[in-house]
N, CA, C and O of each residue as an XYZ file, in Angstrom:
1008
protein
N      98.165     96.924     47.127
C      99.351     95.917     46.859
C      98.461     94.625     45.765
O      97.401     94.029     45.957
N      99.523     94.566     44.530
C      98.845     93.487     43.575
C      99.276     92.169     43.866
O     100.407     91.772     44.144
N      97.909     91.374     43.733
C      97.894     90.528     44.227
C      98.956     89.421     43.100
O      99.027     89.502     41.874
N      99.615     88.529     43.930
C     100.388     87.479     43.265
C      99.729     86.411     42.553
O      98.760     85.884     43.100
N     100.085     86.031     41.474
C      98.815     84.992     40.789
C      99.614     83.602     41.030
O     100.841     83.668     41.100
N      99.075     82.549     41.138
C      99.312     80.873     40.984
C      98.987     80.427     40.049
O      97.809     80.153     39.817
N     100.165     80.184     39.068
C     100.004     79.448     37.438
C      99.773     77.913     37.695
O     100.685     77.390     38.336
N      98.981     77.280     37.412
C      99.491     75.535     36.700
C      99.774     75.555     35.600
O      99.057     76.171     34.812
N     100.870     74.914     35.188
C     100.894     74.817     33.674
C     100.556     73.260     33.242
O     100.682     72.337     34.046
N     100.139     73.081     31.966
C      99.730     71.965     31.453
C     100.689     71.783     30.218
O     100.401     72.391     29.187
N     101.693     71.070     30.250
C     102.544     71.133     29.279
C     101.923     69.773     28.473
O     101.998     68.680     29.034
N     101.219     69.912     26.936
C     100.505     68.724     26.570
C     101.243     68.505     25.294
O     101.629     69.352     24.489
N     101.369     67.193     25.260
C     102.546     66.010     24.223
C     101.062     65.360     23.520
O     100.233     65.081     24.387
N     100.710     65.141     22.389
C      99.763     64.146     21.956
C      98.456     63.957     22.559
O      97.864     62.883     22.659
N      98.009     65.244     23.002
C      97.059     64.942     23.699
C      96.775     65.046     25.388
O      95.810     65.245     26.125
N      98.335     64.766     25.529
C      98.014     64.006     27.287
C      99.096     65.150     27.837
O      99.994     65.630     27.145
N      98.764     65.551     29.501
C      99.611     66.374     29.699
C     100.271     65.402     30.190
O      99.887     64.288     30.546
N     101.935     66.177     30.197
C     103.020     65.286     30.554
C     104.234     66.250     31.489
O     103.931     67.441     31.568
N     105.360     65.904     32.084
C     106.373     66.522     32.879
C     107.406     65.452     32.974
O     107.350     64.326     33.468
N     108.098     65.921     32.538
C     109.878     65.306     32.955
C     110.726     66.267     33.714
O     110.063     67.179     34.208
N     112.095     66.322     33.961
C     112.946     66.603     34.212
C     113.963     67.388     33.433
O     114.681     66.747     32.666
N     114.187     69.208     33.564
C     115.142     69.618     32.822
C     114.775     69.276     31.176
O     115.629     68.927     30.362
N     113.615     69.418     30.932
C     112.807     69.397     29.522
C     112.790     68.182     29.399
O     112.026     68.025     28.446
N     113.206     66.943     29.807
C     113.793     65.684     29.290
C     112.876     64.616     30.195
O     112.179     64.861     31.179
N     113.146     63.226     29.452
C     112.056     62.374     30.312
C     110.887     62.418     30.851
O     110.768     62.145     32.045
N     109.638     62.822     29.961
C     108.645     63.155     30.114
C     107.818     61.666     30.090
O     107.904     60.609     29.464
N     106.876     62.303     31.272
C     105.864     61.073     31.845
C     104.623     61.647     31.594
O     104.441     62.857     31.722
N     103.433     60.580     31.117
C     102.018     61.309     31.108
C     101.494     61.410     32.084
O     101.795     60.554     32.916
N     100.708     62.218     32.400
C     100.218     62.988     33.403
C      98.641     62.770     34.143
O      98.102     62.428     35.196
N      98.312     63.319     32.521
C      96.522     62.954     32.608
C      96.051     64.362     31.432
O      96.620     65.296     30.868
N      94.721     63.801     31.529
C      93.956     65.013     30.570
C      94.153     66.181     30.708
O      93.939     66.563     31.859
N      94.625     67.282     29.701
C      94.770     68.427     29.993
C      92.797     69.167     30.376
O      92.575     69.865     31.366
N      91.828     68.828     29.481
C      90.702     68.454     29.977
C      90.132     68.418     31.323
O      89.330     69.125     31.934
N      90.629     67.640     31.516
C      90.016     67.022     33.124
C      90.928     68.355     34.275
O      90.422     69.117     35.098
N      92.263     68.199     33.908
C      92.990     68.673     34.896
C      93.015     70.393     34.758
O      93.624     71.081     35.577
N      92.296     70.949     33.656
C      91.896     72.538     33.850
C      91.021     72.709     34.494
O      90.941     73.798     35.061
N      90.042     71.764     34.678
C      88.547     71.946     35.334
C      88.850     72.055     36.380
O      88.377     72.943     37.089
N      90.153     70.777     37.010
C      90.139     70.824     38.573
C      91.068     72.260     38.553
O      90.205     73.138     38.573
N      91.811     72.633     38.536
C      92.580     73.679     38.443
C      91.944     75.106     38.795
O      92.101     75.950     39.677
N      91.127     74.943     37.631
C      89.939     76.189     37.752
C      88.922     76.054     39.450
O      88.570     76.979     40.183
N      88.744     74.896     39.578
C      87.599     74.986     41.015
C      88.812     75.180     41.958
O      88.703     76.002     42.868
N      90.060     74.418     41.789
C      90.823     74.946     43.017
C      90.985     76.583     43.121
O      91.067     77.284     44.130
N      90.995     76.802     42.285
C      91.354     78.512     42.544
C      92.705     79.128     42.036
O      93.350     80.037     42.560
N      93.009     78.350     40.778
C      94.339     79.042     40.392
C      93.547     80.379     39.727
O      92.338     80.578     39.614
N      94.344     80.961     39.450
C      94.119     82.396     39.054
C      94.416     82.828     37.637
O      94.311     83.877     37.001
N      94.844     81.546     37.389
C      95.511     81.425     35.385
C      95.887     80.080     34.897
O      95.868     79.057     35.582
N      96.139     80.145     33.983
C      96.203     78.214     33.280
C      97.169     78.550     32.152
O      97.015     79.655     31.631
N      98.036     77.849     31.746
C      99.143     78.014     30.884
C      98.908     76.573     30.141
O      99.076     75.563     30.824
N      98.566     76.455     28.908
C      98.403     75.587     27.808
C      99.523     75.415     26.933
O      99.682     76.226     26.021
N     100.520     74.224     27.133
C     101.668     74.369     25.872
C     101.632     73.042     25.194
O     101.838     71.904     25.614
N     101.276     73.571     23.892
C     101.440     72.218     23.425
C     102.827     71.930     22.904
O     102.944     72.104     21.691
N     103.897     71.530     23.545
C     105.520     71.481     23.782
C     106.205     70.773     22.723
O     107.434     70.763     22.773
N     105.558     70.116     21.672
C     106.387     69.538     20.818
C     105.777     70.853     19.058
O     106.242     71.075     17.941
N     104.718     71.262     19.759
C     104.462     71.889     17.923
C     105.756     72.628     16.997
O     106.201     72.379     15.877
N     106.053     73.466     17.852
C     107.471     74.031     16.895
C     108.564     72.701     16.455
O     109.014     72.517     15.324
N     108.810     71.949     17.546
C     109.358     70.829     16.987
C     109.582     70.045     15.863
O     110.481     69.696     15.098
N     108.192     69.888     16.112
C     107.887     69.136     14.915
C     106.919     69.760     13.914
O     106.022     69.136     13.348
N     107.249     71.319     13.720
C     107.161     72.114     12.930
C     105.706     72.411     12.414
O     105.529     73.082     11.398
N     104.300     71.702     13.412
C     102.976     71.702     12.928
C     102.383     73.312     13.761
O     102.856     74.255     14.396
N     101.374     72.939     13.362
C      99.946     74.044     14.383
C      99.576     73.280     15.409
O      99.475     72.054     15.360
N      99.262     74.300     16.817
C      98.983     73.797     17.798
C      97.281     72.764     17.559
O      96.381     72.983     16.748
N      97.371     71.784     18.501
C      96.264     70.853     18.349
C      94.756     72.040     18.650
O      94.680     72.574     19.757
N      94.048     72.233     17.951
C      93.312     72.776     18.286
C      92.006     72.267     18.991
O      91.418     72.790     19.938
N      91.682     71.082     18.281
C      90.547     70.134     18.911
C      90.581     70.284     20.701
O      89.654     70.814     21.314
N      91.654     69.792     21.288
C      91.984     69.699     22.761
C      92.055     71.052     22.978
O      91.143     71.400     23.728
N      92.696     71.878     22.665
C      92.755     73.618     22.892
C      91.058     73.896     23.609
O      90.832     74.167     24.788
N      89.973     73.722     22.438
C      88.936     74.046     22.527
C      87.692     73.683     23.809
O      86.657     74.142     24.290
N      88.713     72.442     23.942
C      87.900     71.513     24.756
C      88.227     72.020     26.245
O      87.400     72.301     27.112
N      89.698     72.074     26.342
C      90.339     72.985     27.415
C      89.805     73.731     27.861
O      89.275     73.731     28.972
N      89.853     75.008     26.605
C      89.287     76.578     27.396
C      87.738     76.419     27.541
O      87.321     77.448     28.072
N      86.705     75.538     27.281
C      85.143     75.607     27.924
C      85.076     74.858     29.245
O      84.066     74.508     29.855
N      86.735     74.630     29.661
C      86.216     74.043     30.921
C      86.707     75.171     32.303
O      86.589     74.947     33.507
N      87.202     76.249     31.712
C      87.762     77.261     32.812
C      87.129     78.473     32.646
O      86.637     78.852     31.583
N      87.136     79.258     33.972
C      86.794     80.509     33.645
C      87.661     81.594     34.481
O      87.324     82.617     35.078
N      88.626     81.106     34.327
C      90.058     82.172     34.434
C      90.817     82.288     33.005
O      90.571     81.661     31.974
N      91.752     83.214     33.226
C      92.523     83.410     32.299
C      93.025     82.033     31.534
O      92.818     80.977     32.130
N      93.782     81.983     30.033
C      93.753     81.226     29.346
C      94.938     81.272     28.554
O      94.712     81.438     27.355
N      96.381     81.151     28.946
C      97.711     81.548     28.457
C      97.700     80.027     27.316
O      97.504     78.885     27.733
N      97.960     80.394     25.844
C      98.199     79.401     25.069
C      99.120     79.357     24.361
O      99.092     80.119     23.395
N     100.625     78.224     24.584
C     101.784     78.500     23.289
C     102.043     77.148     22.889
O     101.559     76.125     23.373
N     103.084     77.294     21.694
C     103.213     76.148     20.818
C     103.160     76.258     19.463
O     102.051     76.166     18.938
N     103.887     76.391     18.949
C     103.932     76.441     17.205
C     102.910     77.841     16.810
O     101.932     77.862     16.063
N     103.549     79.010     17.632
C     102.805     80.140     17.362
C     103.942     80.621     16.451
O     105.017     80.870     16.995
N     103.804     80.806     14.886
C     104.689     81.861     14.296
C     104.193     82.701     13.255
O     104.965     82.968     12.333
N     102.873     83.227     13.246
C     102.300     84.271     12.611
C     101.315     84.635     13.375
O     100.933     84.055     14.391
N     100.698     86.025     12.692
C      99.527     86.438     13.118
C      98.328     85.799     12.961
O      97.322     86.245     13.513
N      98.291     84.555     12.104
C      97.078     83.924     12.098
C      97.433     82.813     12.950
O      96.755     81.820     12.685
N      98.080     82.682     13.673
C      98.388     81.569     14.489
C      97.881     81.779     15.922
O      97.606     80.877     16.712
N      97.794     83.153     16.152
C      97.421     84.203     16.976
C      95.654     84.174     16.858
O      94.778     84.100     17.721
N      95.633     84.223     16.067
C      94.039     84.447     15.584
C      93.321     83.037     15.751
O      92.222     82.874     16.281
N      93.937     82.284     15.338
C      93.056     80.762     15.442
C      93.111     80.528     17.123
O      92.019     80.518     17.691
N      94.225     80.357     17.875
C      94.114     79.859     19.091
C      93.451     81.144     20.179
O      93.087     80.786     21.300
N      93.366     82.122     19.917
C      92.481     83.118     20.344
C      91.515     82.464     20.443
O      91.149     82.098     21.560
N      90.434     81.939     18.683
C      89.309     81.778     18.475
C      88.840     80.903     19.084
O      87.635     80.894     19.335
N      89.907     79.657     19.600
C      89.272     78.847     20.138
C      89.427     78.930     21.729
O      89.439     77.951     22.475
N      89.556     80.408     22.161
C      88.785     80.498     23.888
C      90.425     80.997     24.073
O      90.283     81.977     24.804
N      91.836     80.870     23.826
C      92.740     81.683     24.324
C      92.479     83.439     24.826
O      92.018     84.286     24.061
N      92.842     83.669     26.085
C      92.977     85.028     26.158
C      94.413     85.692     26.098
O      94.716     86.878     25.969
N      95.338     84.370     26.253
C      96.822     85.160     25.762
C      97.572     84.435     25.215
O      97.582     83.344     25.784
N      98.411     84.491     24.140
C      99.366     83.414     23.335
C     100.382     83.932     23.919
O     100.685     85.068     24.283
N     100.975     82.675     23.958
C     102.880     82.767     24.426
C     103.238     82.426     23.002
O     102.723     81.722     22.133
N     104.341     83.207     23.087
C     105.415     83.049     21.649
C     107.019     82.886     22.420
O     107.575     83.480     23.343
N     107.384     81.813     21.551
C     108.724     81.061     22.120
C     109.615     80.965     20.630
O     110.234     81.859     20.052
N     109.493     80.045     20.390
C     110.511     79.992     19.134
C     109.967     80.561     17.937
O     110.764     80.708     17.011
N     108.759     80.919     17.755
C     108.414     81.426     16.605
C     108.549     82.978     16.816
O     108.513     83.610     15.760
N     108.700     83.738     17.984
C     108.884     85.225     17.730
C     110.656     85.167     17.781
O     111.285     86.134     17.352
N     111.502     83.742     18.437
C     113.016     83.818     17.566
C     113.479     83.970     16.368
O     114.497     84.516     15.944
N     112.234     83.183     15.639
C     112.586     82.996     14.264
C     112.289     84.326     13.577
O     113.050     84.827     12.749
N     111.062     84.901     13.994
C     110.528     85.654     13.368
C     110.083     87.050     14.581
O     108.945     87.374     14.922
N     111.286     87.612     14.989
C     110.807     88.852     16.192
C     109.855     90.000     15.904
O     109.261     90.598     16.801
N     109.714     90.334     14.370
C     108.891     91.243     13.988
C     107.232     90.909     14.061
O     106.355     91.685     13.680
N     106.980     89.355     14.734
C     105.642     89.018     15.057
C     105.244     89.443     16.497
O     104.032     89.499     16.703
N     106.061     89.745     17.509
C     106.004     90.642     18.774
C     105.069     92.058     18.427
O     103.981     92.299     18.949
N     105.638     92.762     17.609
C     105.136     93.890     17.235
C     104.079     93.931     16.240
O     103.502     94.989     15.991
N     103.798     92.859     15.666
C     102.678     93.107     14.490
C     101.359     92.396     15.338
O     100.213     92.699     15.007
N     101.572     91.588     16.269
C     100.510     90.481     17.364
C      99.694     92.023     18.570
O      98.595     92.403     18.972
N     101.079     92.372     18.661
C     101.053     93.620     19.819
C      99.962     94.845     19.466
O      99.240     95.432     20.272
N     100.067     95.061     17.951
C      99.279     95.978     17.549
C      97.834     95.777     16.927
O      96.948     96.620     16.786
N      97.837     94.495     16.610
C      96.491     93.999     16.344
C      95.575     93.556     17.854
O      94.508     94.056     18.211
N      96.116     92.818     18.341
C      95.079     92.264     19.925
C      95.725     92.834     21.176
O      95.462     92.404     22.298
N      96.912     94.204     20.844
C      96.974     94.853     22.148
C      97.988     93.737     22.696
O      97.960     92.528     22.462
N      99.144     94.662     23.707
C     100.479     94.175     24.054
C      99.912     92.797     25.248
O     100.527     91.737     25.362
N      98.524     93.176     26.101
C      98.725     92.221     27.018
C      98.095     91.228     26.520
O      97.549     90.505     27.354
N      97.990     90.957     25.492
C      97.931     89.408     24.561
C      99.141     89.000     24.082
O      99.082     87.815     23.755
N      99.839     89.317     23.967
C     101.538     88.995     23.744
C     102.197     88.723     24.436
O     102.712     89.669     25.034
N     102.693     87.168     24.887
C     103.515     86.775     26.116
C     105.070     86.674     25.363
O     105.440     86.338     24.239
N     105.545     86.998     26.209
C     107.136     86.297     25.483
C     107.269     85.202     26.846
O     107.246     85.343     28.069
N     107.430     83.958     25.828
C     108.376     82.592     27.135
C     109.523     82.423     26.598
O     109.673     82.190     25.398
N     110.736     82.556     27.690
C     111.936     82.591     27.454
C     112.322     80.963     27.866
O     111.768     80.500     28.864
N     113.052     80.306     27.271
C     113.510     79.137     27.543
C     114.818     79.223     28.062
O     115.582     78.865     27.166
N     115.499     79.555     29.176
C     116.750     80.248     29.797
C     117.497     79.332     30.233
O     117.004     78.882     31.267
N     118.711     78.687     29.885
C     119.974     77.956     29.911
C     121.017     78.834     30.609
O     121.032     79.988     30.182
N     121.869     78.564     31.556
C     122.701     79.048     32.067
C     123.870     78.611     31.411
O     123.918     77.400     31.193
N     125.275     79.623     30.868
C     126.135     78.863     30.326
C     127.426     79.934     31.094
O     127.707     81.071     30.716
N     127.940     79.322     32.028
C     129.163     80.403     32.588
C     128.188     81.074     33.501
O     127.208     80.708     34.150
N     128.962     82.428     33.264
C     128.042     83.713     33.799
C     127.086     84.267     32.533
O     127.008     85.492     32.437
N     126.587     83.713     31.867
C     125.783     84.037     30.707
C     124.326     83.116     30.836
O     124.116     81.949     31.167
N     123.517     84.139     30.444
C     122.102     83.002     30.187
C     121.796     82.944     28.870
O     122.034     84.018     28.318
N     121.476     82.328     28.336
C     120.982     81.736     26.478
C     119.945     81.327     26.756
O     119.434     80.650     27.647
N     119.496     82.136     25.308
C     117.771     81.179     25.018
C     117.832     80.203     24.231
O     118.844     80.126     23.534
N     116.768     79.149     24.093
C     116.651     78.098     23.694
C     115.638     78.072     22.921
O     114.788     78.928     23.166
N     115.404     77.253     21.916
C     114.120     77.291     21.147
C     113.995     75.743     21.224
O     114.679     74.896     21.798
N     112.522     75.647     20.193
C     112.215     74.495     19.826
C     111.963     73.062     21.531
O     112.216     71.864     21.653
N     111.465     73.955     22.312
C     110.901     73.278     23.849
C     112.574     72.630     24.353
O     112.873     71.591     24.941
N     113.261     73.547     23.921
C     114.910     73.758     24.718
C     115.840     72.873     24.348
O     116.765     72.480     25.059
N     115.513     72.416     22.773
C     116.339     71.350     22.038
C     117.540     72.321     21.592
O     118.711     71.945     21.557
N     117.117     73.586     21.263
C     117.971     73.870     20.310
C     118.627     75.441     20.928
O     117.915     76.428     20.742
N     119.705     75.594     21.506
C     120.561     76.851     21.859
C     121.110     77.984     20.916
O     122.097     77.868     20.191
N     120.209     79.248     21.058
C     119.736     79.978     20.230
C     121.197     80.890     20.131
O     121.641     81.334     19.072
N     121.825     81.061     21.452
C     123.367     81.945     21.297
C     122.767     83.268     22.198
O     123.427     84.003     22.932
N     121.557     83.322     21.957
C     120.955     84.903     22.431
C     121.282     85.201     23.812
O     121.400     84.345     24.689
N     121.386     86.125     23.928
C     121.838     86.606     25.598
C     120.395     86.955     26.062
O     119.917     88.020     25.669
N     119.593     86.062     26.946
C     118.447     86.182     27.443
C     117.789     87.512     27.565
O     116.771     88.040     27.116
N     118.948     87.906     28.492
C     118.278     89.231     29.025
C     117.957     90.538     28.056
O     117.022     91.328     28.185
N     119.031     90.542     27.019
C     118.567     91.559     26.057
C     117.795     91.234     25.041
O     117.306     92.139     24.365
N     117.584     90.122     24.792
C     116.410     89.436     24.331
C     114.489     89.851     24.704
O     113.501     90.301     24.123
N     114.992     89.211     26.338
C     113.320     90.175     26.972
C     113.375     91.416     26.920
O     112.505     92.183     26.509
N     114.713     91.731     27.460
C     113.869     93.956     26.709
C     113.756     94.007     26.068
O     112.777     94.720     25.847
N     114.550     93.344     24.585
C     114.551     93.792     23.270
C     112.550     93.301     22.872
O     111.715     94.150     22.563
N     112.338     92.224     22.969
C     110.922     91.993     22.980
C     109.677     92.852     24.081
O     108.493     93.126     23.885
N     110.262     93.006     24.839
C     109.526     93.864     26.034
C     109.120     95.295     25.211
O     107.983     95.760     25.126
N     110.124     95.754     24.739
C     110.133     97.176     24.337
C     109.450     97.015     22.763
O     108.892     97.984     22.247
N     109.537     95.892     22.164
C     108.476     95.800     20.880
C     107.498     95.408     20.921
O     106.950     95.161     19.847
N     106.612     95.092     22.474
C     105.153     94.922     22.367
C     105.406     93.823     23.268
O     104.281     93.752     23.763
N     105.912     93.132     23.703
C     105.330     91.694     24.734
C     104.732     92.464     25.937
O     105.288     93.453     26.415
N     103.633     91.982     26.374
C     103.486     92.654     27.397
C     103.804     91.895     28.977
O     103.902     92.405     30.092
N     103.917     90.390     28.496
C     104.501     89.946     29.968
C     105.367     89.000     29.484
O     105.378     88.563     28.334
N     106.167     88.661     30.481
C     106.958     87.344     30.280
C     106.797     86.493     31.180
O     106.310     86.838     32.257
N     107.252     84.912     30.886
C     107.416     83.594     31.286
C     108.692     83.325     31.306
O     109.159     83.068     30.196
N     109.319     83.300     32.065
C     110.957     82.554     32.312
C     110.907     81.819     32.545
O     110.506     81.699     33.702
N     111.174     80.744     31.922
C     111.544     79.095     32.382
C     112.926     78.823     32.516
O     113.612     78.856     31.494
N     113.468     78.552     33.640
C     114.677     78.061     33.636
C     115.043     77.070     33.290
O     114.568     76.331     34.153
N     115.589     76.436     32.601
C     115.843     75.155     32.356
C     116.469     74.273     33.217
O     116.286     73.057     33.260
N     117.503     75.189     34.168
C     118.558     74.713     34.556
C     118.144     74.280     36.301
O     118.934     73.755     37.085
N     116.466     74.733     36.656
C     115.618     74.375     37.562
C     114.590     73.442     37.263
O     114.345     72.713     38.225
N     113.894     73.218     36.231
C     113.096     72.731     35.591
C     113.107     71.488     36.184
O     114.081     70.742     36.288
N     111.633     71.237     36.688
C     111.406     69.724     37.318
C     112.850     68.876     38.532
O     113.104     67.702     38.799
N     113.371     69.992     38.897
C     114.170     69.742     39.512
C     113.705     69.602     41.257
O     114.065     68.785     42.104
N     112.735     70.810     41.344
C     111.601     70.786     42.874
C     112.821     71.680     43.955
O     112.619     71.567     45.164
N     114.080     72.562     43.487
C     114.492     72.709     44.836
C     114.573     74.119     44.761
O     115.548     74.684     45.256
N     113.467     74.906     44.079
C     113.320     76.182     44.289
C     113.707     77.006     42.669
O     114.676     76.719     41.966
N     112.805     77.919     42.402
C     112.976     79.149     41.766
C     114.448     79.534     41.419
O     115.209     79.488     42.385
N     114.926     79.857     40.375
C     116.294     80.445     40.121
C     116.066     82.079     40.282
O     115.969     83.007     39.479
N     116.027     81.958     41.775
C     115.827     83.425     42.169
C     117.131     84.294     41.577
O     116.920     85.505     41.513
N     117.962     84.009     41.300
C     119.358     85.096     40.592
C     119.118     85.761     39.394
O     119.464     86.904     39.095
N     118.140     84.485     38.352
C     117.899     84.789     37.529
C     116.274     85.549     37.137
O     115.984     86.214     36.142
N     115.502     85.206     38.177
C     114.439     85.594     38.131
C     114.454     87.522     38.331
O     113.682     88.330     37.815
N     115.496     87.750     39.156
C     115.457     89.016     40.042
C     115.969     89.836     38.788
O     115.448     90.940     38.630
N     116.964     89.413     37.843
C     117.389     89.637     36.850
C     116.781     90.462     35.879
O     116.864     91.647     35.557
N     115.944     89.161     35.396
C     114.537     89.639     34.748
C     113.997     90.842     35.452
O     114.072     91.989     35.011
N     113.510     90.531     36.451
C     112.537     91.636     36.927
C     112.850     93.053     36.959
O     112.068     93.933     36.600
N     113.959     93.229     37.378
C     114.650     94.118     37.178
C     114.876     95.350     35.658
O     114.916     96.562     35.446
N     114.975     94.003     34.892
C     115.290     94.929     33.307
C     114.012     95.154     32.566
O     114.066     95.379     31.357
N     112.863     95.111     33.195
C     111.594     95.151     32.393
C     110.792     95.198     33.464
O     110.864     94.663     34.571
N     109.616     96.293     32.708
C     108.276     96.827     33.512
C     107.127     96.335     33.470
O     106.109     96.918     33.841
N     107.197     94.967     32.911
C     105.669     94.546     32.745
C     105.758     92.781     33.479
O     106.721     92.049     33.708
N     104.577     92.643     33.633
C     104.322     91.271     34.289
C     105.260     89.973     34.126
O     105.245     89.309     33.090
N     106.015     89.688     35.146
C     107.029     88.495     35.021
C     106.586     87.178     35.407
O     105.955     87.300     36.457
N     106.624     86.113     35.079
C     105.820     84.858     36.095
C     106.978     83.883     35.464
O     107.452     83.506     34.392
N     107.116     83.721     37.085
C     108.351     82.858     37.310
C     107.971     81.089     37.324
O     107.130     80.654     38.111
N     108.652     80.253     36.429
C     108.667     78.969     36.100
C     109.728     78.044     36.058
O     110.681     78.351     35.342
N     109.770     76.957     36.682
C     110.788     76.194     36.648
C     111.521     75.855     38.324
O     112.267     76.778     38.652
N     111.436     74.841     39.273
C     111.629     74.716     40.067
C     111.276     74.769     41.130
O     112.008     74.600     42.106
N     109.743     75.082     41.173
C     109.174     74.665     42.608
C     109.161     73.600     42.930
O     109.217     72.673     42.122
N     109.079     73.434     44.286
C     108.818     71.842     44.855
C     108.377     72.304     45.892
O     109.458     72.891     45.927
N     107.760     72.699     46.966
C     107.117     73.246     47.629
C     106.480     74.309     48.231
O     106.882     75.262     47.564
N     105.848     74.679     48.951
C     104.774     75.763     49.323
C     105.946     77.068     49.372
O     105.938     78.060     48.643
N     107.285     76.624     50.834
C     108.102     77.583     51.008
C     108.832     78.580     49.811
O     109.275     79.727     49.869
N     108.720     77.361     48.459
C     109.448     78.104     47.659
C     108.675     79.251     46.763
O     109.281     80.107     46.118
N     107.594     79.163     46.811
C     106.834     79.843     46.159
C     106.953     81.430     47.388
O     107.105     82.575     46.962
N     106.825     81.034     49.029
C     106.761     81.884     49.248
C     108.304     82.413     49.604
O     108.361     83.598     49.934
N     109.567     81.672     49.576
C     110.552     83.074     48.749
C     110.819     83.713     47.613
O     111.588     84.628     47.318
N     109.653     82.738     46.727
C     109.810     83.579     45.153
C     109.392     84.920     45.264
O     110.018     85.775     44.638
N     108.168     85.319     46.155
C     107.460     86.472     46.197
C     108.391     87.677     47.572
O     108.562     88.878     47.362
N     108.737     87.131     48.550
C     109.863     87.326     49.664
C     110.831     88.012     49.212
O     111.088     89.179     49.507
N     111.488     87.225     48.378
C     112.956     87.834     47.872
C     112.929     88.711     46.425
O     113.908     89.358     46.053
N     111.761     88.642     45.723
C     111.648     88.942     44.928
C     110.176     89.690     44.502
O     109.366     89.253     43.684
N     110.075     90.870     45.248
C     108.854     91.739     45.441
C     108.065     92.230     44.307
O     106.951     92.723     44.486
N     108.590     92.117     43.164
C     108.133     92.610     41.891
C     107.676     91.885     41.172
O     107.167     92.367     40.159
N     107.645     90.270     41.382
C     107.716     89.141     40.387
C     105.862     89.210     40.998
O     105.318     89.579     42.039
N     105.436     88.688     39.808
C     103.559     88.803     39.421
C     103.489     87.547     39.730
O     102.464     87.304     40.366
N     104.243     86.523     39.520
C     103.388     85.311     39.067
C     104.267     84.013     39.773
O     105.481     84.199     39.692
N     103.869     82.724     40.454
C     104.584     81.768     40.245
C     103.873     80.532     39.607
O     102.712     80.392     39.991
N     104.306     79.650     38.758
C     104.220     78.814     37.585
C     104.761     77.622     38.610
O     105.627     77.804     39.465
N     104.071     76.354     38.351
C     104.290     74.814     38.452
C     103.372     74.210     37.810
O     102.261     74.564     37.413
N     104.218     72.822     37.722
C     103.262     71.643     37.068
C     102.929     70.579     37.913
O     101.809     70.182     38.233
N     104.161     70.117     38.276
C     104.264     68.439     38.698
C     104.236     68.747     40.218
O     104.379     67.730     40.897
N     104.121     69.635     40.761
C     103.423     69.642     42.080
C     102.254     69.421     42.415
O     101.708     68.688     43.239
N     101.804     70.443     41.372
C     100.263     70.558     41.489
C      99.283     68.913     40.856
O      98.232     68.355     41.172
N     100.500     68.651     39.739
C      99.470     67.787     38.716
C      99.790     66.185     39.407
O      99.282     65.165     38.939
N     100.816     66.195     40.714
C     100.951     64.865     41.819
C     100.418     65.080     42.896
O     100.751     64.278     43.768
N      99.577     65.999     43.254
C      99.020     65.772     44.423
C      99.917     66.763     45.713
O      99.352     67.307     46.661
N     101.422     66.806     45.434
C     102.390     67.242     46.587
C     102.106     68.600     46.700
O     102.830     68.866     47.659
N     101.584     69.608     46.410
C     101.036     70.913     46.947
C      99.546     70.894     46.286
O      99.243     70.487     45.165
N      98.891     71.323     47.064
C      97.181     71.895     46.667
C      97.004     73.423     46.730
O      97.228     73.998     47.795
N      96.621     74.093     45.661
C      96.352     75.329     45.562
C      95.881     76.303     46.775
O      96.357     77.365     47.178
N      94.801     75.562     47.187
C      94.373     76.003     48.526
C      95.214     76.306     49.738
O      95.456     77.384     50.280
N      95.632     74.974     50.049
C      96.919     75.121     51.009
C      97.658     76.179     50.369
O      97.369     77.336     50.677
N      98.317     76.021     49.758
C      99.296     77.176     49.044
C      99.028     78.553     49.536
O      99.669     79.197     50.366
N      97.972     78.882     48.876
C      97.398     80.104     48.940
C      97.164     81.026     50.817
O      97.327     82.155     51.277
N      96.673     79.556     51.360
C      96.524     80.083     52.927
C      98.338     80.195     53.135
O      98.896     81.262     53.393
N      98.873     79.228     53.009
C     100.223     79.984     53.551
C     100.691     81.150     53.007
O     100.735     82.158     53.712
N     101.066     81.175     51.809
C     100.886     82.406     51.450
C     100.680     84.214     52.130
O     101.228     85.294     52.348
N      99.307     83.322     52.209
C      98.526     84.460     52.858
C      99.127     84.894     54.260
O      99.196     86.049     54.680
N      99.532     83.782     54.877
C     100.309     83.748     56.079
C     101.354     84.140     56.536
O     101.730     84.381     57.683
N     101.771     84.187     55.655
C     103.278     84.847     55.081
C     103.331     86.182     54.936
O     104.455     86.670     55.049
N     102.296     87.027     54.683
C     102.222     88.104     54.328
C     101.803     88.525     52.835
O     101.729     89.686     52.431
N     101.570     87.487     52.172
C     101.789     87.930     50.256
C     100.230     88.012     50.064
O      99.493     87.184     50.601
N      99.846     88.832     49.437
C      98.610     88.915     49.004
C      98.358     88.260     47.849
O      98.929     88.517     46.789
N      97.340     87.231     48.031
C      96.952     86.273     47.148
C      95.374     86.633     46.912
O      94.947     87.612     47.524
N      94.485     85.912     46.070
C      93.188     85.340     45.946
C      92.678     84.562     46.407
O      92.207     83.774     45.587
N      92.395     84.204     47.929
C      91.767     83.174     47.911
C      90.481     82.656     48.202
O      90.244     81.460     48.028
């Protein structure tokens, strides 16, 4: 049985970790370097570092703070934000990233997915998708959720996986920061559509939300959260203890 992963997310703006609701109202939380070290020691299975304004501001990811963060962790580190070329992949990998997340850059340059997969391997290429429901359709948003592309999310995810994305992070904008549970309907559709690992993001508010995620969608690989970990509402050791008690395979 595959071990389910717990993944804290560091949304970084101007060198500080921030968190909001539905991608807006961002508030400073703390230092990404200190938080990365803390989560690594707490038993996180992986860590995500997003420079959340890089794409919207049309700049490269801040490598200094990334290098400092990477030095603090001994678990896989996924990095995203302002990734628009193979050169960007190379730069963040040299800063200590294990995997690179592409979102707006892949929407603007779809060929980047295949190019990066050929050079670095598909296990290194992670498609991150900001998804917003519009009626009965799931739409892809870009630039930190600021721009609705009109793309169908499930079609985009399938295409990206076929062309080299080895993993998918599904960010539900409708549930982000609301703390009422993951978007089970959306996530189940994504897991049914692709055969690569899927990470659920957006909506976790309590331990039971993670248990529900993995019990309702057995194929789900990982659960990602930010504010409940940042503000101490849920600790990773206790989360894993309760998941194990519920029969979910986790690394303790």
